C-alpha positions as CSV (number, residue, x, y, z in Angstrom):
1,X,0.0,0.0,0.0
2,X,1.4,3.4,-1.0
3,X,2.3,5.7,1.8
4,X,1.4,9.4,2.0
5,X,2.9,11.7,-0.6
6,X,5.7,14.0,0.5
7,X,5.3,17.8,0.3
8,X,7.4,17.9,-2.9
9,X,5.3,15.1,-4.4
10,X,2.1,16.9,-3.6
11,X,3.3,20.2,-5.1
12,X,4.5,18.3,-8.2
13,X,1.1,16.6,-8.6
14,X,-0.7,19.9,-8.2
15,X,1.5,21.5,-10.9
16,X,0.9,18.5,-13.1
17,X,-2.9,18.9,-12.7
18,X,-2.6,22.5,-13.7
19,X,-0.6,21.6,-16.7
20,X,-3.1,19.0,-17.8
21,X,-5.9,21.6,-17.4
22,X,-4.1,24.0,-19.8
23,X,-3.2,26.4,-17.0
24,X,0.4,26.6,-18.1
25,X,1.5,29.8,-16.4
26,X,0.3,28.6,-13.0
27,X,1.8,25.1,-13.6
28,X,5.1,26.7,-14.6
29,X,5.2,28.8,-11.4
30,X,4.7,25.6,-9.4
31,X,7.4,23.7,-11.3
32,X,9.9,26.6,-11.0
33,X,9.4,26.8,-7.3
34,X,10.1,23.1,-7.0
35,X,13.2,23.4,-9.2
36,X,14.8,25.7,-6.7
37,X,14.8,22.7,-4.3
38,X,15.4,19.8,-6.7
39,X,15.7,19.6,-10.5
40,X,15.1,16.3,-12.1
41,X,15.0,15.5,-15.8
42,X,11.2,15.0,-15.7
43,X,10.7,18.3,-13.9
44,X,12.9,20.1,-16.5
45,X,10.9,18.5,-19.3
46,X,7.6,19.8,-17.8
47,X,9.1,23.3,-17.4
48,X,10.2,23.1,-21.0
49,X,6.7,22.0,-22.1
50,X,5.0,24.9,-20.2
51,X,7.4,27.4,-21.7
52,X,6.7,26.0,-25.2
53,X,2.9,26.2,-24.6
54,X,3.4,29.8,-23.7
55,X,5.6,30.6,-26.7
56,X,8.7,31.2,-24.6
57,X,11.2,29.4,-26.7
58,X,14.4,30.8,-25.2
59,X,13.3,29.8,-21.7
60,X,12.2,26.4,-22.9
61,X,15.6,25.8,-24.5
62,X,17.5,26.8,-21.4
63,X,15.4,24.5,-19.2
64,X,15.9,21.5,-21.5
65,X,19.6,22.2,-22.2
66,X,20.2,21.9,-18.4
67,X,18.3,18.6,-18.3
68,X,20.1,17.3,-21.4
69,X,23.4,18.1,-19.8
70,X,22.5,16.0,-16.8
71,X,20.6,13.1,-18.5
72,X,21.4,13.2,-22.3
73,X,19.9,9.8,-23.0
74,X,16.7,10.3,-20.9
75,X,13.7,9.4,-23.0
76,X,11.7,12.3,-21.6
77,X,14.5,14.8,-22.4
78,X,14.6,13.4,-26.0
79,X,10.8,13.7,-26.4
80,X,10.8,17.2,-25.1
81,X,13.8,18.0,-27.3
82,X,11.9,16.9,-30.3
83,X,9.0,19.2,-29.4
84,X,11.4,22.0,-28.8
85,X,13.2,21.4,-32.1
86,X,9.9,21.6,-34.0
87,X,8.9,24.8,-32.3
88,X,12.2,26.4,-33.1
89,X,12.0,25.3,-36.7
90,X,8.5,26.6,-37.0
91,X,9.8,30.0,-35.7
92,X,12.5,30.0,-38.4
93,X,15.3,29.3,-35.9
94,X,16.9,26.6,-37.9
95,X,20.4,26.6,-36.5
96,X,19.0,26.0,-33.0
97,X,16.2,23.6,-34.0
98,X,18.0,21.0,-36.2
99,X,20.2,19.5,-33.4
100,X,17.2,18.8,-31.2
101,X,15.4,17.0,-34.1
102,X,18.1,14.3,-34.1
103,X,16.3,12.6,-31.3
104,X,13.6,11.4,-33.8
105,X,15.5,8.2,-34.7
106,X,15.7,6.9,-31.2
107,X,12.2,7.8,-30.3
108,X,10.5,6.7,-33.6
109,X,12.4,3.8,-35.1
110,X,9.3,2.9,-37.1
111,X,9.7,6.2,-39.0
112,X,13.5,6.4,-39.0
113,X,14.7,2.8,-39.0
114,X,18.0,1.9,-37.4
115,X,21.0,1.8,-39.7
116,X,23.6,-1.0,-39.3
117,X,26.1,-0.6,-42.1
118,X,29.4,-0.8,-40.3
119,X,30.4,2.6,-41.7
120,X,30.5,6.0,-39.9
121,X,27.6,8.4,-39.9
122,X,28.3,11.6,-41.8
123,X,28.5,14.5,-39.3
124,X,30.2,17.1,-41.6
125,X,33.4,15.4,-42.6
126,X,34.9,16.4,-46.0
127,X,33.1,14.7,-48.9
128,X,35.5,15.3,-51.8
129,X,36.0,12.0,-53.5
130,X,33.8,10.2,-50.9
131,X,30.5,8.3,-51.2
132,X,27.5,8.8,-49.0
133,X,24.3,6.8,-48.6
134,X,21.2,8.8,-47.6
135,X,19.0,6.4,-45.8
136,X,15.2,6.2,-46.2
137,X,13.0,7.7,-43.4
138,X,9.6,9.1,-42.7
139,X,7.0,9.6,-45.5
140,X,7.0,10.3,-49.2
141,X,6.7,14.0,-48.7
142,X,9.6,14.1,-46.3
143,X,11.9,12.2,-48.7
144,X,10.9,14.5,-51.6
145,X,11.5,17.6,-49.5
146,X,14.9,16.6,-48.2
147,X,16.1,15.0,-51.4
148,X,17.0,18.6,-52.5
149,X,20.1,18.4,-50.4
150,X,21.6,15.7,-52.7
151,X,22.7,18.6,-54.8
152,X,24.7,20.2,-52.0
153,X,26.3,16.8,-51.2
154,X,27.3,16.5,-54.8
155,X,28.6,20.0,-54.9
156,X,30.9,19.0,-52.0
157,X,32.4,16.3,-54.2
158,X,30.4,13.3,-53.0
159,X,29.0,10.4,-54.9
160,X,25.4,10.3,-53.7
161,X,23.2,7.3,-53.3
162,X,19.6,7.8,-52.2
163,X,17.7,5.0,-50.5
164,X,13.9,5.6,-51.1
165,X,10.6,3.8,-51.1
166,X,10.0,2.1,-54.4
167,X,7.2,4.5,-55.4
168,X,9.8,7.3,-55.4
169,X,12.8,5.5,-56.9
170,X,12.2,6.4,-60.6
171,X,11.5,10.0,-59.8
172,X,14.6,10.5,-57.6
173,X,16.8,8.6,-60.2
174,X,16.1,11.4,-62.6
175,X,18.0,13.8,-60.3
176,X,21.4,14.7,-61.8
177,X,22.8,14.8,-58.2
178,X,21.8,11.2,-57.5
179,X,24.5,8.7,-58.7
180,X,22.3,5.8,-57.7
181,X,18.9,5.1,-56.0
182,X,18.2,2.0,-53.9
183,X,14.5,1.1,-53.6
184,X,13.7,0.0,-50.1
185,X,10.2,-1.3,-49.3
186,X,8.7,-0.8,-45.9
187,X,10.2,-3.3,-43.5
188,X,12.6,-4.7,-46.1
189,X,16.2,-5.4,-45.5
190,X,18.4,-4.7,-48.5
191,X,22.1,-5.1,-49.4
192,X,23.9,-2.0,-50.6
193,X,27.4,-1.4,-52.0
194,X,30.0,-0.1,-49.6
195,X,30.0,3.7,-48.9
196,X,32.3,6.0,-46.9
197,X,29.4,7.5,-44.9
198,X,25.7,7.4,-44.3
199,X,23.1,9.9,-43.2
200,X,19.4,10.2,-42.9
201,X,17.3,12.6,-45.1
202,X,16.2,14.9,-42.3
203,X,19.7,15.1,-40.8
204,X,21.1,16.6,-44.0
205,X,20.1,20.3,-43.3
206,X,21.6,20.0,-39.8
207,X,24.9,18.6,-41.0
208,X,25.0,21.1,-44.0
209,X,24.3,24.0,-41.7
210,X,21.1,25.1,-43.5
211,X,19.4,28.2,-42.2
212,X,16.3,30.1,-43.2
213,X,18.6,32.6,-45.0
214,X,20.6,29.9,-46.9
215,X,17.7,27.6,-47.8
216,X,16.9,27.6,-51.5
217,X,13.3,27.1,-52.8
218,X,14.4,26.6,-56.4
219,X,13.1,23.6,-58.3
220,X,15.2,20.4,-58.2
221,X,12.9,17.6,-59.5
222,X,11.6,16.9,-62.9
223,X,9.4,14.2,-64.5
224,X,11.5,11.4,-66.1
225,X,11.6,11.9,-69.9
226,X,10.3,8.4,-70.5
227,X,7.1,9.1,-68.6
228,X,6.0,12.3,-70.3
229,X,4.6,10.7,-73.4
230,X,2.2,8.5,-71.6
231,X,0.6,11.3,-69.7
232,X,0.7,14.0,-72.4
233,X,-2.4,16.1,-72.8
234,X,-3.2,16.6,-69.1
235,X,-4.0,20.3,-68.6
236,X,-5.8,22.7,-66.2
237,X,-5.7,22.7,-62.4
238,X,-5.1,19.5,-60.4
239,X,-6.7,18.8,-57.0
240,X,-5.4,16.6,-54.2
241,X,-7.9,16.7,-51.4
242,X,-6.9,13.9,-49.1
243,X,-3.8,12.2,-48.0
244,X,-3.0,8.6,-47.0
245,X,-5.3,7.4,-44.2
246,X,-2.3,6.2,-42.3
247,X,-0.3,9.3,-42.6
248,X,0.5,11.8,-39.9
249,X,-2.5,14.0,-39.0
250,X,-4.4,12.6,-41.9
251,X,-7.9,13.3,-40.7
252,X,-7.2,17.0,-39.9
253,X,-5.4,17.4,-43.3
254,X,-8.2,16.1,-45.5
255,X,-10.6,18.5,-47.3
256,X,-14.2,17.5,-46.8
257,X,-15.6,15.5,-49.6
258,X,-18.4,18.1,-50.4
259,X,-16.0,20.9,-50.8
260,X,-13.7,18.8,-52.9
261,X,-16.6,17.9,-55.2
262,X,-17.5,21.5,-55.5
263,X,-14.0,22.3,-56.7
264,X,-14.0,19.3,-59.1
265,X,-17.3,20.6,-60.5
266,X,-15.5,23.8,-61.4
267,X,-13.3,21.8,-63.7
268,X,-10.4,20.9,-61.5
269,X,-8.8,17.5,-62.2
270,X,-8.5,14.9,-59.5
271,X,-4.9,13.9,-58.6
272,X,-6.0,11.2,-56.2
273,X,-4.0,8.0,-57.3
274,X,-7.2,6.0,-57.7
275,X,-8.4,8.5,-60.2
276,X,-5.2,9.2,-62.2
277,X,-4.0,5.6,-62.5
278,X,-0.5,6.7,-61.7
279,X,1.7,3.8,-60.8
280,X,4.4,5.8,-58.9
281,X,5.6,9.4,-58.3
282,X,7.3,9.5,-61.6
283,X,3.9,9.0,-63.3
284,X,2.4,11.7,-61.0
285,X,5.3,14.1,-61.9
286,X,4.5,13.6,-65.6
287,X,0.9,14.4,-64.9
288,X,1.8,17.5,-62.9
289,X,4.2,18.6,-65.6
290,X,1.3,19.4,-67.9
291,X,-0.9,21.2,-65.4
292,X,-1.1,24.9,-64.9
293,X,-1.6,24.8,-61.2
294,X,-1.8,22.2,-58.4
295,X,-4.2,22.7,-55.4
296,X,-3.3,20.2,-52.7
297,X,-3.7,19.5,-49.0
298,X,-0.5,18.9,-47.0
299,X,0.7,15.7,-48.6
300,X,3.4,14.4,-50.9
301,X,1.8,15.8,-54.1
302,X,2.2,19.3,-52.7
303,X,5.9,18.7,-52.1
304,X,6.3,17.2,-55.6
305,X,4.7,20.2,-57.3
306,X,6.8,22.6,-55.3
307,X,10.0,20.6,-56.0
308,X,9.2,20.8,-59.7
309,X,8.6,24.5,-59.6
310,X,4.9,24.1,-60.5
311,X,2.6,26.7,-59.1
312,X,1.0,25.0,-56.0
313,X,-1.6,26.2,-53.5
314,X,-1.2,24.2,-50.4
315,X,-4.1,24.0,-47.9
316,X,-3.0,23.7,-44.3
317,X,-4.9,22.6,-41.2
318,X,-4.5,24.5,-37.9
319,X,-4.5,21.3,-35.8
320,X,-1.2,19.4,-35.8
321,X,0.4,21.9,-38.3
322,X,3.9,20.8,-39.2
323,X,6.9,22.9,-38.4
324,X,8.0,23.1,-42.0
325,X,5.3,25.6,-42.9
326,X,6.6,28.1,-40.3
327,X,4.3,30.7,-38.7
328,X,1.9,33.0,-40.3
329,X,3.4,32.9,-43.8
330,X,1.5,32.7,-47.1
331,X,4.7,31.6,-48.9
332,X,7.2,28.8,-48.3
333,X,11.0,29.2,-48.2
334,X,11.2,25.5,-49.2
335,X,9.3,26.1,-52.5
336,X,9.4,29.3,-54.5
337,X,6.3,28.4,-56.5
338,X,4.1,27.7,-53.4
339,X,1.3,29.7,-51.9
340,X,-0.2,28.7,-48.5
341,X,-3.8,28.8,-47.5
342,X,-4.2,28.3,-43.7
343,X,-7.1,27.4,-41.5
344,X,-7.7,30.1,-38.8
345,X,-9.5,27.6,-36.6
346,X,-9.3,23.9,-36.2
347,X,-11.5,22.2,-38.8
348,X,-12.3,25.5,-40.5
349,X,-12.1,24.2,-44.1
350,X,-15.1,26.2,-45.4
351,X,-13.2,29.5,-45.1
352,X,-10.1,28.0,-46.7
353,X,-12.1,26.6,-49.6
354,X,-13.9,29.9,-50.1
355,X,-10.5,31.6,-50.3
356,X,-9.3,29.1,-52.8
357,X,-12.4,29.6,-55.0
358,X,-12.0,33.3,-54.9
359,X,-8.4,32.9,-55.9
360,X,-9.4,30.6,-58.7
361,X,-11.9,33.3,-59.9
362,X,-9.1,35.9,-59.8
363,X,-6.9,33.8,-62.0
């Protein structure tokens, strides 16, 4: 039978209840008072979370840096670090945010699978005359977005191999910077040729020192030439209104069916795979090549259109909004050709769809 809680335990439980109730300022005051007597990794993580909820990024980073110095491998510290990294990136503070995002592999091996190659991870070593394998992680859109950095690796003198899901292999193989592409199906173990180094897609901007000021939104993908003939004749405006049901934040990202049908009734062309018949992203790229504009929810097709330099209007949910779209911007530093349409309240697709229709009329 558990004994009575100590005074410190009671105060911690009270602050925890306030935090759970969304009373973050009061919870923070309680945690900070406790930290003057004892500072544990869990307490520092809760302090960090309250600061994040209040938009106090510098204070959050200071609290977590202290905890990380004491317990660098602590799971709670890593999880809080991942949240802090995303908040810093969303604020455009890339140099500060990227290092914290490295915790993703340990916390989410299902999205960033372990790499056992017997070769060193690339952490910024000279690449002239060296080979580097960029290992598959996360979703299709992530791989498309971070594949841009193959060009920088090649410019440093590296021979670049991209590991990618099979649906992306033919598309990425058309990149001049990719010397080779290794298709890797989900859960599959593959044998690859020896390389000097390896890295993950989303670690490249960290290791390359990418900041908001140095990030290029110029096009870097194109449809493979051998796919263009099959899909010639596609014209107009394409619409992608839902993402994979198993994808992150899928329900919040999807445009309601009624509003999607209203846009299709205006003459927009469905880009949903079941409607296009595209076999992979190389096919989809060939379809996008012929379009005047792509209207898409936050999914891989939006990244594809942006990476190709195709005008793209991306519709963003408020709930679970990803860090890569930054705060309050109608453009994206990741894609020069992209315009962002944002929900102002969770689930508020009607206002977004009205804005899109007005913009279509203005075209």
